[in-house]
ZAMARGU-4260 file (C-alpha; in steps of 0.2 Angstrom, whole numbers, plus 5000, padded with zeros to 4 digits):
<rodrens>
0) 4887/4831/5304 | 4884/4845/5291 | 4865/4845/5296 | 4869/4846/5314 | 4881/4860/5311
5) 4868/4870/5301 | 4856/4867/5315 | 4867/4874/5329 | 4872/4889/5318 | 4853/4893/5315
10) 4849/4891/5333 | 4864/4903/5337 | 4855/4916/5326 | 4838/4912/5331 | 4831/4908/5314
15) 4828/4889/5315 | 4810/4884/5312 | 4800/4874/5324 | 4799/4859/5312 | 4818/4859/5310
20) 4820/4860/5329 | 4809/4845/5332 | 4817/4835/5318 | 4834/4838/5326 | 4828/4832/5343
25) 4821/4816/5335 | 4835/4812/5323 | 4852/4819/5331 | 4862/4814/5346 | 4860/4829/5359
30) 4877/4826/5365 | 4884/4830/5348 | 4873/4845/5346 | 4879/4852/5363 | 4897/4848/5359
35) 4896/4857/5342 | 4888/4872/5351 | 4901/4873/5364 | 4915/4872/5351 | 4907/4886/5340
40) 4904/4897/5356 | 4922/4895/5361 | 4927/4900/5343 | 4916/4915/5343 | 4923/4921/5360
45) 4941/4919/5354 | 4936/4928/5337 | 4929/4943/5347 | 4944/4943/5358 | 4956/4942/5344
50) 4946/4956/5334 | 4947/4967/5350 | 4966/4964/5352 | 4968/4968/5334 | 4958/4985/5335
55) 4964/4991/5351 | 4982/4998/5352 | 4994/4988/5363 | 5000/4996/5379
</rodrens>
């Protein structure tokens, strides 16, 4: 699971090597990688939204 999480985070930042990407597609379940990516994406969006709400004054 940790390896899959690292792969998704590296892919988000665009720093994953081609060899690591090929290894991931051969040894990991794509459904798990997609699920991790969706969860991290939602967490990112909620984090940005929360930060904006914190910085901007309430009306």
